[in-house]
C-alpha positions in Angstrom: 12.7 14.1 11.9 15.0 16.3 10.2 15.8 14.7 6.5 16.0 15.8 3.1 12.9 14.4 1.2 13.9 12.3 -2.0 12.1 13.3 -5.2 9.8 10.8 -7.1 8.2 10.8 -10.2 5.8 8.2 -9.2 5.1 6.6 -5.8 2.8 3.3 -5.7 1.3 2.3 -2.3 -1.0 -0.5 -1.5 -2.4 -2.5 1.1 -1.9 -0.1 3.9 -5.3 -1.1 5.7 -5.3 1.7 8.0 -8.0 0.9 10.7 -6.6 -2.4 11.5 -4.0 -3.4 14.4 -1.7 -4.7 11.7 -0.9 -1.5 9.9 2.5 0.2 10.5 1.2 3.6 10.3 4.1 5.2 12.1 6.5 3.7 10.0 4.5 4.8 6.9 4.2 8.4 8.0 8.0 8.4 8.6 8.5 7.2 5.0 6.0 9.6 3.5 7.7 12.6 5.2 11.0 11.6 3.6 9.8 11.5 -0.1 8.4 14.2 -2.6 6.3 12.5 -5.3 4.9 14.3 -8.3 2.4 11.4 -8.7 1.2 9.1 -6.3 -0.8 6.0 -7.1 -3.0 4.5 -4.0 -3.4 1.0 -5.2 -6.2 -0.4 -3.3 -6.9 -1.3 0.5 -5.8 2.0 1.9 -8.6 2.2 4.6 -9.7 -1.3 5.7 -13.7 -0.8 5.6 -14.2 -4.5 6.0 -12.9 -4.4 9.6 -13.3 -0.5 10.3 -14.3 0.1 13.9 -14.9 3.6 15.8 -13.0 1.9 18.8 -9.8 1.9 16.8 -8.4 4.8 15.0 -5.2 5.8 16.5 -3.6 9.2 16.0 -0.8 7.6 13.5 -3.4 6.4 11.3 -5.2 9.9 11.4 -1.8 11.5 10.7 -1.2 9.3 7.6 -4.6 10.6 6.2 -3.6 14.4 6.9 -0.4 13.7 5.2 -2.1 12.5 2.1 -4.5 15.5 2.2 -1.4 17.6 2.7 -0.1 16.4 -0.6 -3.4 17.1 -2.2 -3.2 20.7 -1.0 0.0 21.1 -2.7 -1.2 19.9 -6.0 0.5 16.5 -5.9 -1.6 14.1 -8.3 -3.1 11.1 -6.4 -4.9 8.4 -8.1 -7.0 6.5 -5.6 -7.9 2.7 -7.0 -9.9 1.0 -4.5 -9.4 -2.6 -3.5 -11.6 -5.4 -2.1 -11.1 -3.9 1.5 -12.1 -0.5 0.5 -14.5 -1.6 -2.3 -17.2 0.7 -1.1 -15.2 3.5 -2.6 -15.9 2.1 -6.1 -19.4 3.6 -6.0 -17.5 6.9 -6.3 -15.4 5.9 -9.2 -14.9 9.3 -11.4 -15.3 11.5 -8.4 -12.4 14.1 -8.1 -11.5 16.6 -5.4 -8.7 18.8 -6.2 -5.9 16.5 -7.5 -7.4 13.4 -6.1 -9.1 11.1 -8.4 -11.3 7.9 -7.7 -10.7 5.4 -10.4 -10.8 1.6 -11.2 -7.5 1.6 -12.9 -4.8 3.8 -14.2 -2.8 3.8 -17.4 0.3 6.1 -17.5 2.2 6.9 -20.5 5.8 7.1 -19.2 8.0 9.4 -21.1 10.4 7.5 -23.5 9.3 4.2 -21.3 5.9 3.0 -22.7 2.8 2.4 -20.8 2.4 1.3 -17.1 -1.0 -0.5 -16.2 -2.0 0.0 -12.4 -4.8 -1.8 -10.8 -5.5 -3.7 -7.2 -5.8 -7.1 -8.5 -8.5 -8.6 -6.5 -10.6 -9.2 -9.8 -8.2 -12.1 -10.3 -9.2 -13.7 -6.7 -11.6 -16.6 -7.1 -12.5 -16.2 -3.3 -13.5 -12.8 -3.9 -15.6 -13.4 -6.9 -17.5 -16.6 -5.4 -17.2 -16.4 -1.3 -16.8 -12.9 -0.2 -18.0 -14.2 3.1 -15.0 -16.3 3.4 -12.5 -13.9 2.3 -13.8 -11.2 5.0 -13.4 -14.2 7.5 -9.9 -14.6 6.2 -9.1 -10.8 6.8 -10.1 -11.2 10.6 -7.9 -14.2 10.7 -5.1 -12.7 9.3 -5.3 -9.6 11.5 -5.3 -11.9 14.5 -2.4 -13.6 13.3 -0.5 -10.4 12.9 -1.5 -9.4 16.6 0.0 -12.9 17.6 2.9 -12.2 15.4 3.7 -9.0 17.3 3.7 -10.7 20.5 6.1 -13.4 19.2 8.6 -10.8 17.7 8.6 -8.9 21.2 9.5 -12.1 22.9 12.1 -13.1 20.5 13.9 -9.5 20.5 13.6 -8.9 24.3 13.8 -12.2 25.7 15.9 -14.2 23.5 17.8 -11.4 21.7 16.9 -12.8 18.1 15.4 -11.1 15.0 11.8 -10.7 14.0 9.8 -13.5 12.1 7.0 -13.4 9.9 4.4 -16.2 10.8 2.0 -15.4 7.8 5.1 -15.4 5.5 6.2 -18.7 6.7 2.7 -19.9 6.4 2.3 -18.7 2.9 5.7 -19.9 1.7 5.2 -23.3 3.1 1.8 -24.1 1.7 1.8 -25.1 -1.8 -1.5 -23.8 -2.6 -0.6 -20.1 -1.4 2.6 -20.2 -3.7 0.3 -21.6 -6.8 -2.0 -18.8 -6.1 0.7 -15.9 -6.0 2.2 -17.5 -9.3 -1.1 -17.7 -11.1 -1.9 -14.1 -10.1 1.2 -12.8 -11.2 1.2 -14.7 -14.7 -2.6 -13.8 -15.3 -1.7 -9.8 -14.6 1.2 -10.4 -16.9 -0.7 -12.2 -19.8 -3.4 -9.2 -20.0 -0.8 -6.7 -19.8 1.1 -8.2 -22.6 -2.1 -8.6 -24.9 -2.5 -4.8 -24.4 1.0 -3.9 -25.3 1.7 -2.5 -21.8 5.4 -2.4 -20.7 4.6 -2.5 -16.9 1.8 -4.2 -15.0 1.5 -2.7 -11.4 -0.7 -4.5 -8.7 -1.2 -4.8 -5.0 -3.4 -7.3 -3.2 -1.5 -10.1 -2.6 1.0 -8.6 0.0 3.9 -10.0 -1.9 6.5 -7.1 -3.1 7.8 -8.2 -6.5 9.7 -6.9 -9.7 10.5 -9.4 -12.5 10.1 -9.8 -16.1 7.4 -12.4 -17.2 7.4 -13.7 -20.8 4.7 -15.7 -22.8 4.4 -16.6 -26.7 3.1 -12.9 -27.3 6.1 -11.1 -25.7 7.2 -9.9 -22.4 6.4 -7.4 -19.6 7.6 -6.2 -16.3 5.5 -7.3 -13.4 5.7 -5.1 -10.1 3.9 -5.4 -7.0 4.1 -2.8 -4.3 3.6 -5.2 -1.4 2.0 -3.9 1.8 2.3 -1.9 5.1 1.4 -4.8 7.4 4.3 -7.1 7.1 6.8 -6.1 4.4 6.6 -2.4 4.6 7.3 -1.7 0.9 6.3 0.6 -1.9 7.3 1.1 -5.6 9.3 4.0 -6.6 9.8 5.4 -10.1 12.7 8.0 -10.5 14.4 8.9 -13.9 13.0 5.9 -16.0 13.7 3.4 -13.5 11.6 1.3 -10.8 12.9 0.2 -7.4 11.1 -1.7 -4.5 11.6 0.6 -1.2 12.0 -1.5 1.7 11.4 0.3 5.3 14.6 0.5 7.3 13.6 -0.3 11.0 17.1 0.4 12.4 17.3 3.9 10.9 13.8 4.8 11.9 14.6 3.8 15.6 17.7 5.8 15.6 15.8 9.1 14.4 12.8 8.8 16.2 14.2 8.0 19.9 13.0 11.6 20.9 9.7 12.4 19.5 7.7 15.6 19.9 4.5 15.4 21.8 1.8 14.2 19.6 -1.4 16.3 19.0 -4.7 14.5 19.9 -7.1 13.3 17.4 -9.4 16.2 17.5 -6.3 18.6 16.9 -5.5 16.3 13.8 -8.9 16.6 12.7 -9.1 20.2 12.8 -5.8 20.4 11.0 -7.2 18.1 8.3 -10.4 20.3 7.8 -7.9 23.3 7.2 -6.1 21.3 4.3 -9.5 20.4 3.0 -10.5 24.1 3.0 -7.3 24.9 1.0 -8.0 22.4 -1.7 -11.7 24.1 -2.1 -10.2 27.7 -2.6 
């Protein structure tokens, strides 16, 4: 891939779910190679520890980790905020390696643009608080639905010549309780952000990319959500004082990746990863 990298002041990624069948790691890697961020916020559910299996860790997933390590070796500031699927990493809050920090939340004072509050958002999920087993069961069902969706899309595109459809999006948008939960999540995050006099509140968790102003009797705030790399393939980009939602362009990716070089195997990728790690320790 020969393309000029776009410079970003801040890049926000969440809900990548590395280690699951639904993760679009190849597309994500293509995107990561197209940008040059100064600060990266990994806003939860980056590695899906809930569903992690030694039997499924493709080369593309390893290459995403390697690329993030490469950024670390170059001094790119990376804030890792664990979510519910990688909550095990919350035990290491405060740990730092080179330019990587594991934290529960991040508050950035943006130059001439107020404060931005970043956190994953699962703290607002009642299912997570009271029925974690149900949430984990739902995660397995969601991953299965994504696999079925890929089969449906293959048939839709190659047999009927039609575009892709998202089964989970259709379900979420048609079930009133799901829509109500998303609205409640956004408003709760906004209310807390307003009470703390933040200008921006930035979340993940609900796989719903969004950027909108929310008001209450105390004031207003810009609510942002980076979406996910399961269905939406989105991120948040901050450049020259402005936020935008990035949406992956499948057609461009297909055109530019028709002739790919031979991929290294996992052992070669792991050896390369160790080299990056040793560079950070020097």
